[in-house]
C-alpha positions as a printed NumPy array, in Angstrom:
array([[ 17.488,  -4.463,  27.261],
       [ 17.115,  -1.953,  24.434],
       [ 15.619,  -3.213,  21.203],
       [ 17.661,  -2.981,  18.039],
       [ 16.84 ,  -0.632,  15.184],
       [ 15.835,  -3.578,  12.983],
       [ 13.46 ,  -4.909,  15.66 ],
       [ 11.971,  -1.465,  16.112],
       [ 11.393,  -1.167,  12.369],
       [  9.699,  -4.579,  12.238],
       [  7.488,  -3.547,  15.176],
       [  6.388,  -0.371,  13.371],
       [  5.618,  -2.377,  10.226],
       [  3.542,  -4.815,  12.288],
       [  1.625,  -1.957,  13.924],
       [  1.   ,  -0.371,  10.539],
       [ -0.134,  -3.687,   9.082],
       [ -2.575,  -4.375,  11.942],
       [ -4.081,  -0.865,  12.105],
       [ -4.296,  -0.645,   8.324],
       [ -6.112,  -3.987,   8.094],
       [ -8.674,  -2.967,  10.731],
       [ -9.125,   0.408,   9.063],
       [ -9.547,  -1.322,   5.707],
       [-12.302,  -3.528,   7.125],
       [-14.11 ,  -0.442,   8.494],
       [-13.668,   1.304,   5.145],
       [-15.166,  -1.65 ,   3.261],
       [-18.207,  -1.764,   5.54 ],
       [-18.826,   1.985,   5.483],
       [-18.564,   2.545,   1.727],
       [-19.825,  -0.897,   0.701],
       [-16.653,  -2.313,  -0.811],
       [-15.451,  -5.899,  -0.764],
       [-14.291,  -6.825,   2.755],
       [-11.3  ,  -8.807,   1.511],
       [-10.261,  -5.991,  -0.808],
       [-10.611,  -3.441,   1.995],
       [ -8.5  ,  -5.459,   4.443],
       [ -5.734,  -6.102,   1.911],
       [ -5.735,  -2.491,   0.717],
       [ -5.667,  -1.177,   4.279],
       [ -2.823,  -3.515,   5.251],
       [ -0.789,  -2.283,   2.271],
       [ -1.55 ,   1.33 ,   3.156],
       [ -0.414,   0.702,   6.745],
       [  2.808,  -0.941,   5.641],
       [  3.433,   1.949,   3.259],
       [  3.089,   4.664,   5.898],
       [  5.147,   2.707,   8.435],
       [  7.922,   2.164,   5.886],
       [  7.92 ,   5.683,   4.445],
       [  7.257,   7.62 ,   7.654],
       [ 10.211,   6.351,   9.654],
       [ 11.492,   8.773,  12.277],
       [  9.104,  11.488,  11.051],
       [  6.257,   9.767,  12.93 ],
       [  7.849,  10.896,  16.175],
       [  4.75 ,  11.891,  18.172],
       [  1.007,  11.217,  17.965],
       [  0.474,  14.759,  16.63 ],
       [  3.174,  14.478,  13.983],
       [  1.859,  11.037,  13.065],
       [ -1.68 ,  12.414,  12.727],
       [ -0.618,  15.159,  10.313],
       [  1.453,  12.711,   8.26 ],
       [ -1.462,  10.266,   8.275],
       [ -3.914,  12.903,   7.05 ],
       [ -1.592,  14.021,   4.247],
       [ -0.947,  10.384,   3.324],
       [ -4.68 ,   9.598,   3.228],
       [ -5.424,  12.604,   1.014],
       [ -2.63 ,  11.639,  -1.382],
       [ -3.903,   8.044,  -1.527],
       [ -7.41 ,   9.294,  -2.286],
       [ -6.117,  11.431,  -5.131],
       [ -4.146,   8.509,  -6.544],
       [ -6.77 ,   5.759,  -6.246],
       [-10.486,   6.591,  -5.679],
       [-10.338,  10.029,  -7.328],
       [ -7.902,   8.877, -10.011],
       [ -7.088,   5.341, -11.048],
       [-10.303,   3.795,  -9.714],
       [-12.133,   5.545, -12.57 ],
       [-10.101,   3.498, -15.048],
       [-10.78 ,   0.308, -13.106],
       [-14.51 ,   1.042, -13.182],
       [-14.398,   1.514, -16.934],
       [-14.711,   5.295, -16.906],
       [-11.297,   6.291, -18.153],
       [-12.673,   9.431, -19.74 ],
       [-13.683,  10.608, -16.26 ],
       [-10.199,  10.344, -14.825],
       [ -9.531,  13.235, -12.427],
       [-12.611,  15.22 , -13.459],
       [-14.653,  17.179, -10.932],
       [-17.667,  14.891, -11.428],
       [-15.555,  11.78 , -10.867],
       [-14.012,  13.259,  -7.706],
       [-17.466,  14.235,  -6.407],
       [-18.721,  10.712,  -6.972],
       [-15.867,   9.44 ,  -4.802],
       [-16.268,  12.042,  -2.044],
       [-17.48 ,   9.3  ,   0.374],
       [-14.123,   7.591,  -0.198],
       [-12.347,  10.802,   0.834],
       [-14.209,  10.888,   4.142],
       [-13.533,   7.185,   4.684],
       [ -9.839,   7.507,   3.782],
       [ -9.39 ,  10.329,   6.305],
       [-11.26 ,   8.548,   9.121],
       [-10.37 ,   4.905,   8.456],
       [ -6.774,   5.268,   7.277],
       [ -5.296,   8.706,   7.978],
       [ -6.525,   9.145,  11.558],
       [ -5.866,   5.68 ,  13.054],
       [ -2.641,   5.019,  11.149],
       [ -1.184,   8.419,  11.98 ],
       [ -2.042,   8.441,  15.672],
       [ -1.268,   4.718,  16.097],
       [  2.146,   4.813,  14.456],
       [  2.999,   8.156,  16.084],
       [  1.988,   6.791,  19.479],
       [  3.992,   3.603,  18.953],
       [  7.09 ,   5.612,  18.071],
       [  7.03 ,   7.319,  21.478],
       [  7.909,   3.952,  23.028],
       [ 11.396,   4.068,  21.529],
       [ 14.161,   5.368,  23.825],
       [ 14.934,   9.037,  23.161],
       [ 17.469,  11.535,  24.433],
       [ 17.253,  15.299,  24.581],
       [ 13.439,  15.312,  24.317],
       [ 11.437,  17.363,  26.808],
       [  9.276,  15.181,  29.067],
       [  5.576,  15.054,  28.297],
       [  3.389,  16.865,  30.844],
       [ -0.167,  15.54 ,  31.069],
       [ -1.46 ,  18.45 ,  33.171],
       [  0.118,  20.989,  30.845],
       [ -1.499,  19.299,  27.832],
       [ -4.936,  19.172,  29.471],
       [ -4.927,  22.656,  30.991],
       [ -3.375,  24.533,  28.08 ],
       [ -5.253,  22.508,  25.464],
       [ -8.549,  22.766,  27.309],
       [ -8.152,  26.543,  27.671],
       [ -7.379,  26.909,  23.966],
       [-10.371,  24.721,  23.125],
       [-12.752,  26.824,  25.209],
       [-11.536,  30.073,  23.631],
       [-11.794,  28.61 ,  20.139],
       [-15.145,  27.063,  20.988],
       [-16.559,  30.394,  22.141],
       [-15.597,  32.068,  18.857],
       [-16.794,  29.067,  16.859],
       [-20.105,  29.059,  18.722],
       [-20.704,  32.735,  17.986],
       [-20.126,  32.058,  14.298],
       [-22.295,  28.928,  14.281],
       [-25.208,  30.854,  15.785],
       [-25.505,  32.73 ,  12.492],
       [-26.064,  29.467,  10.618],
       [-28.298,  27.963,  13.341],
       [-25.928,  25.068,  14.018],
       [-26.023,  24.945,  17.838],
       [-29.515,  23.342,  17.97 ],
       [-28.047,  20.489,  15.913],
       [-25.455,  19.977,  18.671],
       [-28.168,  19.931,  21.342],
       [-30.037,  17.334,  19.305],
       [-27.297,  14.846,  20.15 ],
       [-28.942,  14.351,  23.542],
       [-32.43 ,  15.324,  22.383],
       [-32.144,  18.741,  24.011],
       [-33.822,  21.804,  22.617],
       [-32.9  ,  24.638,  24.994],
       [-30.247,  27.207,  24.215],
       [-28.556,  26.501,  27.561],
       [-28.18 ,  22.805,  26.687],
       [-26.712,  23.769,  23.321],
       [-24.165,  26.125,  24.856],
       [-23.125,  23.747,  27.663],
       [-22.785,  20.768,  25.35 ],
       [-20.82 ,  22.85 ,  22.875],
       [-18.482,  23.953,  25.7  ],
       [-17.931,  20.344,  26.76 ],
       [-17.088,  19.354,  23.177],
       [-14.752,  22.348,  22.806],
       [-12.985,  21.507,  26.073],
       [-12.463,  17.896,  25.033],
       [-11.293,  18.754,  21.517],
       [ -8.842,  21.339,  22.882],
       [ -7.486,  18.888,  25.453],
       [ -7.072,  16.358,  22.644],
       [ -5.007,  18.896,  20.719],
       [ -2.74 ,  19.34 ,  23.728],
       [ -2.306,  15.589,  24.164],
       [ -1.43 ,  15.151,  20.499],
       [  0.712,  18.201,  19.767],
       [  2.453,  19.235,  22.997],
       [  5.852,  18.092,  21.704],
       [  5.265,  19.587,  18.23 ],
       [  5.042,  23.26 ,  19.212],
       [  7.839,  24.974,  17.242],
       [  6.45 ,  28.419,  16.505],
       [  3.145,  30.239,  16.336],
       [  2.787,  29.783,  12.585],
       [  3.402,  26.05 ,  12.393],
       [  1.176,  25.448,  15.412],
       [ -1.533,  27.452,  13.679],
       [ -1.066,  25.028,  10.772],
       [ -1.459,  21.968,  13.007],
       [ -4.659,  23.56 ,  14.321],
       [ -6.062,  24.041,  10.829],
       [ -5.45 ,  20.375,   9.976],
       [ -6.973,  19.362,  13.331],
       [-10.045,  21.503,  12.668],
       [-10.492,  19.992,   9.196],
       [-10.287,  16.507,  10.717],
       [-13.031,  17.369,  13.208],
       [-15.298,  18.466,  10.382],
       [-15.103,  14.917,   9.005],
       [-15.508,  13.468,  12.498],
       [-18.228,  15.755,  13.863],
       [-20.914,  17.027,  11.471],
       [-20.407,  14.308,   8.864],
       [-20.051,  11.303,  11.188],
       [-20.507,  11.564,  14.968],
       [-23.582,  13.826,  15.055],
       [-25.706,  11.841,  12.58 ],
       [-24.567,   8.484,  14.025],
       [-25.413,   9.584,  17.58 ],
       [-28.806,  10.794,  16.412],
       [-29.531,   7.408,  14.849],
       [-29.399,   8.655,  11.273],
       [-27.746,   6.817,   8.426],
       [-24.33 ,   8.183,   7.501],
       [-24.431,  10.296,   4.359],
       [-20.951,  11.088,   3.073],
       [-22.084,  12.289,  -0.342],
       [-20.749,  15.521,  -1.802],
       [-24.318,  16.895,  -1.77 ],
       [-24.547,  16.404,   2.001],
       [-21.02 ,  17.751,   2.435],
       [-22.138,  20.875,   0.596],
       [-24.864,  21.436,   3.201],
       [-22.168,  21.466,   5.889],
       [-19.665,  23.625,   4.029],
       [-20.357,  26.507,   6.417],
       [-19.425,  24.209,   9.269],
       [-16.216,  23.306,   7.407],
       [-15.147,  26.964,   7.286],
       [-16.118,  27.276,  10.95 ],
       [-13.947,  24.281,  11.848],
       [-11.017,  25.788,   9.932],
       [-11.387,  29.035,  11.899],
       [-11.841,  27.043,  15.113],
       [ -8.722,  25.006,  14.406],
       [ -6.514,  27.996,  13.689],
       [ -7.737,  29.681,  16.896],
       [ -6.954,  26.523,  18.904],
       [ -3.51 ,  26.175,  17.327],
       [ -2.547,  29.81 ,  17.798],
       [ -4.03 ,  30.099,  21.302],
       [ -2.363,  26.871,  22.404],
       [  1.014,  28.078,  21.114],
       [  0.679,  31.423,  22.93 ],
       [ -0.392,  29.899,  26.28 ],
       [  2.088,  27.04 ,  26.019],
       [  4.912,  29.446,  25.188],
       [  3.991,  31.555,  28.219],
       [  3.992,  28.387,  30.349],
       [  7.455,  27.369,  29.129],
       [  8.801,  30.9  ,  29.518],
       [  7.448,  31.195,  33.062],
       [  8.617,  27.816,  34.305],
       [ 11.784,  26.978,  32.344],
       [ 13.194,  29.928,  30.427],
       [ 13.079,  32.789,  32.914],
       [ 16.578,  32.198,  34.258],
       [ 19.604,  34.113,  32.897],
       [ 21.324,  30.994,  31.522],
       [ 18.5  ,  30.291,  29.058],
       [ 17.903,  33.862,  27.912],
       [ 18.096,  34.523,  24.218],
       [ 20.915,  36.777,  22.966],
       [ 18.341,  38.864,  21.089],
       [ 15.713,  40.489,  23.293],
       [ 12.091,  39.43 ,  22.946],
       [ 10.987,  42.944,  22.066],
       [ 13.691,  43.357,  19.427],
       [ 12.851,  39.99 ,  17.906],
       [  9.172,  40.786,  17.467],
       [  9.768,  44.342,  16.318],
       [ 12.025,  42.961,  13.593],
       [  9.37 ,  40.366,  12.723],
       [  6.716,  43.089,  12.375],
       [  9.042,  45.343,  10.389],
       [ 10.222,  42.642,   7.989],
       [  6.702,  41.199,   7.7  ],
       [  5.071,  44.546,   6.901],
       [  7.683,  45.23 ,   4.215],
       [  7.257,  41.732,   2.768],
       [  3.459,  42.111,   2.843],
       [  3.735,  45.418,   1.015],
       [  5.812,  43.701,  -1.667],
       [  3.223,  40.912,  -1.854],
       [  0.386,  43.42 ,  -2.14 ],
       [  2.095,  45.37 ,  -4.908],
       [  2.986,  42.157,  -6.745],
       [ -0.689,  41.092,  -6.801],
       [ -2.222,  44.471,  -7.684],
       [ -2.845,  43.256, -11.231],
       [ -5.008,  40.41 ,  -9.853],
       [ -7.259,  42.674,  -7.763],
       [ -9.702,  43.752, -10.546],
       [-10.223,  40.178, -11.76 ],
       [-10.702,  38.89 ,  -8.21 ],
       [-13.568,  41.276,  -7.461],
       [-11.964,  42.028,  -4.102],
       [-11.629,  45.816,  -4.451],
       [-15.401,  46.623,  -4.303],
       [-15.844,  44.314,  -1.3  ],
       [-13.016,  46.03 ,   0.556],
       [-14.401,  49.482,  -0.306],
       [-17.831,  48.444,   0.975],
       [-16.276,  47.922,   4.401],
       [-15.973,  51.726,   4.568],
       [-19.365,  52.268,   2.959],
       [-17.974,  53.202,  -0.444],
       [-18.039,  51.729,  -3.933],
       [-14.79 ,  53.327,  -5.09 ],
       [-12.468,  50.888,  -6.841],
       [ -9.512,  53.165,  -6.07 ],
       [-10.329,  53.06 ,  -2.368],
       [-10.603,  49.257,  -2.546],
       [ -7.196,  49.089,  -4.197],
       [ -5.695,  51.316,  -1.505],
       [ -7.229,  49.104,   1.202],
       [ -5.694,  46.074,  -0.509],
       [ -2.231,  47.638,  -0.171],
       [ -2.774,  48.652,   3.465],
       [ -4.239,  45.284,   4.454],
       [ -1.392,  43.535,   2.639],
       [  1.146,  45.28 ,   4.866],
       [ -0.9  ,  44.432,   7.979],
       [ -1.224,  40.777,   6.939],
       [  2.494,  40.709,   6.247],
       [  3.231,  41.961,   9.759],
       [  1.064,  39.12 ,  11.051],
       [  2.986,  36.637,   8.929],
       [  6.262,  37.904,  10.382],
       [  5.087,  37.474,  13.965],
       [  3.621,  34.018,  13.327],
       [  6.199,  32.459,  11.02 ],
       [  9.527,  33.92 ,  12.102],
       [ 12.321,  31.339,  11.939],
       [  9.976,  28.683,  10.488],
       [ 11.537,  28.355,   7.014],
       [ 15.1  ,  27.268,   6.204],
       [ 14.832,  27.838,   2.457],
       [ 12.77 ,  29.403,  -0.311],
       [ 10.679,  26.292,  -1.018],
       [  9.52 ,  25.946,   2.596],
       [  8.818,  29.683,   2.716],
       [  6.562,  29.517,  -0.327],
       [  4.699,  26.521,   1.133],
       [  4.055,  28.306,   4.439],
       [  3.04 ,  31.393,   2.473],
       [  0.469,  29.394,   0.523],
       [ -0.977,  28.048,   3.791],
       [ -1.097,  31.592,   5.177],
       [ -2.798,  32.831,   2.007],
       [ -5.411,  30.062,   2.249],
       [ -6.09 ,  30.924,   5.899],
       [ -6.362,  34.622,   5.006],
       [ -8.952,  33.73 ,   2.335],
       [-11.089,  31.815,   4.84 ],
       [-10.709,  34.542,   7.471],
       [-11.04 ,  37.527,   5.101],
       [-13.388,  37.335,   2.066],
       [-15.458,  34.489,   3.532],
       [-15.633,  35.734,   7.143],
       [-14.494,  39.211,   8.202],
       [-15.535,  41.142,   5.087],
       [-19.169,  39.886,   5.135],
       [-19.294,  40.197,   8.957],
       [-18.323,  43.873,   8.723],
       [-20.765,  44.405,   5.86 ],
       [-23.83 ,  42.462,   7.013],
       [-23.104,  41.325,  10.556],
       [-22.682,  37.606,   9.817],
       [-20.261,  35.437,   7.814],
       [-21.02 ,  34.051,   4.369],
       [-20.053,  30.403,   4.467],
       [-21.957,  28.854,   1.573],
       [-20.518,  26.922,  -1.348],
       [-22.016,  29.515,  -3.703],
       [-20.115,  32.322,  -2.   ],
       [-16.951,  30.238,  -1.885],
       [-17.241,  29.633,  -5.633],
       [-17.802,  33.35 ,  -6.23 ],
       [-14.653,  34.088,  -4.232],
       [-12.397,  31.553,  -5.97 ],
       [-10.628,  34.359,  -7.928],
       [ -9.868,  35.973,  -4.564],
       [ -8.416,  32.625,  -3.427],
       [ -5.944,  32.735,  -6.309],
       [ -4.979,  36.274,  -5.296],
       [ -4.471,  35.28 ,  -1.647],
       [ -2.345,  32.277,  -2.564],
       [ -0.14 ,  34.414,  -4.829],
       [  0.107,  37.091,  -2.145],
       [  1.098,  34.527,   0.494],
       [  3.826,  33.019,  -1.673],
       [  5.399,  36.391,  -2.572],
       [  5.136,  37.711,   0.997],
       [  6.692,  34.608,   2.532],
       [  9.549,  34.487,   0.044],
       [ 10.346,  38.179,   0.6  ],
       [ 10.174,  37.746,   4.371],
       [ 12.517,  34.771,   4.269],
       [ 15.112,  36.779,   2.36 ],
       [ 14.933,  39.624,   4.898],
       [ 14.98 ,  37.264,   7.88 ],
       [ 17.931,  35.188,   6.683],
       [ 19.913,  38.347,   5.998],
       [ 19.223,  39.495,   9.56 ],
       [ 20.101,  36.116,  11.104],
       [ 23.352,  35.942,   9.126],
       [ 24.523,  39.068,  10.935],
       [ 23.707,  37.483,  14.303],
       [ 25.483,  34.184,  13.683],
       [ 28.754,  35.614,  14.987],
       [ 27.208,  35.073,  18.422],
       [ 27.7  ,  31.361,  19.284],
       [ 24.401,  31.323,  21.165],
       [ 22.532,  32.275,  17.985],
       [ 24.417,  29.622,  16.021],
       [ 23.477,  27.037,  18.655],
       [ 19.858,  28.163,  18.581],
       [ 19.727,  27.823,  14.806],
       [ 21.233,  24.337,  15.041],
       [ 18.567,  23.32 ,  17.569],
       [ 15.626,  24.407,  15.459],
       [ 13.636,  21.642,  13.808],
       [ 12.891,  22.735,  10.273],
       [ 10.184,  21.302,   8.011],
       [ 12.234,  18.184,   7.14 ],
       [ 12.12 ,  17.197,  10.816],
       [  8.468,  18.095,  11.36 ],
       [  5.132,  17.148,   9.755],
       [  5.089,  20.443,   7.838],
       [  5.244,  18.844,   4.342],
       [  2.245,  16.649,   5.151],
       [  0.376,  19.685,   6.474],
       [  1.074,  21.584,   3.245],
       [ -0.367,  18.681,   1.242],
       [ -3.447,  18.082,   3.39 ],
       [ -4.459,  21.629,   4.34 ],
       [ -3.73 ,  23.208,   0.973],
       [ -5.139,  20.288,  -1.006],
       [ -8.343,  20.001,   0.998],
       [ -8.777,  23.745,   1.449],
       [ -8.592,  24.361,  -2.295],
       [-10.4  ,  21.184,  -3.39 ],
       [-13.532,  21.321,  -1.221],
       [-14.866,  24.662,  -2.542],
       [-14.569,  23.126,  -6.014],
       [-15.803,  19.607,  -5.221],
       [-18.845,  20.443,  -3.103],
       [-21.748,  21.471,  -5.383]])
């Protein structure tokens, strides 16, 4: 006998209440708050997400992203905001110092509320009867996710060698050899990648959005791994202060890069799996050839990136980016740096087209995805590739992040302009194809941001990615 919609809603509220209360108790113990206050607060948080999330918490992966965005928003509203008034420091409301003082609450909110509530409510929602949903494949999740994790882990490990982080991993089991470090790191990478597959198999829409899920997943593992699991396993007291977080900022950037590699690699391998097993027959072929689709994506993306690069030319001198780009070619010419900015803008735009084609239904969603892409480009470019080309290793310190904050503003502006321009070109192209009923049916089948956790990703990834370089001293 199928349960009614009202019964299902009451069940979700009960799950949210129970998980929130347990998470609130853990939060109170970890950050030394009143146990009763923590339980009541957590129960209210759980009821809130269960009531507001509704059908959006459709899978464990979607629930996780919504939970992370929800936890970050709650932290902004209460510990980083109104709690200052409650503590009698109204003049410190929403200041950097006040937010730094409550950085332990941010870690606790992510781990005690966002993670368990999101995964728990998303997992509970999979129990409801559904129609038209592809069946979940455990082997596909483990094999594809594990492969993506190993690839991302290899790249992450190479980067972490430059900051001497692998010996810290080996210290989990009191090992000191390089072989132990590498093997243990591979095991962790395999497990984390498989976890991504288990959570997000049903949320793969396109390369770009999956890259976004990976970034959020990587950020979560920074809170879980270096800040929590590693010190706890080693018998050390947990230190969630902003000062300790600053010491691990390099690891945060590494986890962002690791997450985007996992997300993108998983999407590519998973798409190949689906194409090979389910979409290779003539009935399911797309009316627009694969080659034509991606050539159009590259063409539109390069043009949009060129527009974005030209639109942000005025920001280049203030950002200090031109000399760094010129140094890549062994020059100090500002004109050469400016020319490289234009060329790289077109190349980045082509990448945006390939990754984010058909992801945005309107201008607002396009700008949001563009901001995420700009943030990722800042982590991957000025903080990683540019110093790697110049000195052979990335620069992942809070001091360098602070020095590159003007470049962050430039990348965010570039991403927004590029994405908006691309969306205009793409929608014009699709409008010409809609005369084909197969294209119209395909467009109707696509789940846009309102049916996915994209808005929560925009809040969590953008908010945390911009806030941490400012918050961590």
